[in-house]
N, C-alpha and C positions, 0 to 999 in steps of 0.2 A: 608849679614854679611861680615865684613871686619876685618882683624887682623893685628896688627903692632907688630913686635918682640921688646922685651926689652933686653938690654945688661947691665952687671955689669961693674965696673971700670976696670976689667981685660979684658973686651971685650967678656966675655962669655955670651951666651944667658941665660937670667934668667927668662924669662916669655914673656907674650904678652898682648897687649891691644886689646880688641875686641870691635867693635861697631856694633850695630844691628839697622837697620832702617826698620820700617814697610812700605812695599811697596804694601800693599793690594789694596789701592785706585788706585795707579799707574797701577797695573796689570789689575784691573777692567776696568779702562778707556781705557787701551790698547786693551783689549778684545772687548769692546763696539765699539771702532774705527774700529777694524778688521771686526766685524760683520756688521757695517754700510757700510764699503767699499765693502763687499761681496754682500750686498743687492743692492747697487748702481750698481755693476758690473752685477748682475743678471738682474736688470731692464734694464740696458744699452743694454745687449746682446739679451734679449728676447723681447724687445719692437717691436711692429709691425710698429711703426713710425721710420723714419730715425732720428738718433741723431748724430750730429757731432760737432767738435770743430775746429775752424780755428785760425791761428795766427793773430796778428795785421795786418800783411801784406797780409793776405788772403789765406794762404796755409792750406790745410786740414791736421790737426794734428792727429785727432782721429775720428773714425766713427764706427758705429755698422753694423751688417750684413744687417739690413733693408735698410741701405743707398745704399748698392750694389744692392739689389733687386730693389730699386726704380729707379736707374739710369743706371743699367747694367754694371757698371765698376768693374773689379776685384780689390781685396784689394790692391795689389801691385801697381796698376795704380791709384787708387783713392786717396790713402794717398800721400800727397805732391802736389796734383793738386792745381792750382789756382781756388778758389771758383768762381770767376767771369766767368770762362769758362764753368761752369755748367748752367749758365743762358742762356735762349734762346736769350736774348738781354743783352750782358755783362754789358752795362751801367746801367742796372737795379740794379746791385750790389751796385753802388754808391748811388742810391736813397734809397736802403735798409739801408746802413750804415748811411746816413744822418738822416733817421728816428730813427734808434736805438740810435744814439748819442743825438738826440733831446729829446727823451723820456726815454732813459735808458733801456727800455724794450719794446718789441713788442709782441703782441698776435694776431695770425691768420692773419698775414700780407700776402697778396696774391702775389705770384710770379710765373712766368712761367720758368721752368727749361727745359733742353734738355737732353733726354736719349742718351746713347752712340750710339744707333741705329739711332738717328736723330729725333725721334718724340718728340713733346712737351708734358710736364707733368705739369699740373696746380697743384700748391701746396700752402700750408700755412706755414709760418714760425712763430714759437714762440721762440723768441731769447732774449738774454741779453748780456751785455758787461761783459767779464771775466777780472777781475782785480787781480793783485798780492797783497801780504800782504802790500806792500808799496803804494797801491792805483793806481799804474801805469797800463795802459791797456795792457793786455797780449794777448787778442784776443776776440773771440766771440763764444758763445755756443748756440745751438738751437736744436729744434725739428722740423722736416719737415714732413708734412702729405700730402699724395697724395689725392686731392679732385676732380680729373678728373671725376670719376664715379658719385660722388655726384652732381657735376655741370651738368653733362649730364642728370641725373635723374631730376634735378631741372628744366632744360630747357625743358625736355619732359613734365613735369607736367605743366609748364607754357603754352606750346603750346596746351596741352589738355584742359586746363582751358579756353584759348582764343577761341578754337574751340567750346567748349561746350557753352561758353558765346554767341558766334555768332549764334549758332543753337538756343539757348534759346530765344534770341531776335528776331530771324526770325519767330518764331511761332506767327501766327496771333491771336490765342486765348490768353486770359490773363493767365499768369502762375506765380506761386510763390512757394517759399519754406520757411517754418517757422521752428524755432527750438522748443524745448520742452517747452519753456516759451511762445510760440505763438508769438514771435517776428519775423518779416520778415528778412530772411537771403539773399534771392535772389528774384528779381521780373524782369519780362521782359518789353520791351518797350510798348507792348500793354496794360499791367497792368497800367503802369505809365501814358500813354496817356489817358486812360479812366478816371482815377482819377484826371488828370491834376496836377500831382505832380512830383517833381524831385526825382531821386533815393535816394539822401541823406535825403529826407523828409520821406522816407518809411523804409529804411534799419534800423533795430534795433527797429522799432516801432511795436506795436500791432495794431489790428484792431480798438481798442478803441481810439487810437491816431489819426486815419485818417478817420474813418467812423462814421456816425451817430450811436448812441447807439443801436437802434433797429436792424440795420443791423449787427453791431458788435456782438450783442447777438447771432444772427442767425449764423454768421460765427464761433463764438466760440463753439456753440453747435455742429455744423457739424464737426469741428476740433476734438473735444473731442470724438465724435462718431467714427471717423476714427481711432483715437488712441486706444480707448477702444476695438473696434472690431478687430483691427489688419488687416483690409482689406479695399479696396476702398469703399467709400460711395458716392452715387449720391443724390444730393438734389437740390432744387430750392431756390434761394435767390433773393430778390427784392432790387433794388437800383436805385434811380433817375427815378422812374416810369417804369423801365424796369425789366424784369424777366430773371435771368441767371440760367442756369443749371451748377452746379459745381460738379466736380468729384475730391474728395480728397482721399488721400491714405497715409498710414504710410510709412515713409522712414527709413530704417535701415542702420546703419553704423557699420561695423565690427560685424555684428550679433546682435547689440543692437539698440533699438529704438532711432532714432536721430532727428526726426521731422515729419512735415506734408508737403506734396506737393499737388499741385492742379492746 
């Protein structure tokens, strides 16, 4: 509410003009904006991923606590640093900028940063260009995630799979693994050699796709017996005039039935 005084011809105050404006919507918008800023600040500070903003020239302007945990720099040292100095290879910053300018936005872009203590930290950047209201580039904003442990686990899994694959293929008896639809998931070299088939001709296929129907029937019956009984099943199966002793067993994954091995 605003009031303007009125004066008579003698200069004496004779009244006032009042104006009243409804600012309910303005106050509501103001409150919503304040709440939105509070939510952003909470997310910014409590995020387990590093979040930082750099100027167009590459200086760190803002960063959350996770940023300091990630690279080991105290706040007063981190803010104002040149972002390129955080890279294990500073020229990688130029490659990152080229990509973000080309696409406008980057997701899970892999970079290697360097911790204050000297060790390398493998990270992903999800970043975008920060523009002012006039459209001019003011800098860059992004989320940085440490994926070092994930990559190490991934490499360990890969090595384990390679080792198991080598072991599986070294077994001189025919060996296989089928899923619950009875499609082949894994087969060893001995299995392929006897059937004279390539791996891609077997993986994903059932016995009915690669064997004569009578033998496929026998294989399916013993597969189902192994699943139904929940324990190894030994049987004899004939193929190509030869008799084979097969040992089939249910395979559990995470405590649940996952397939049949043999």
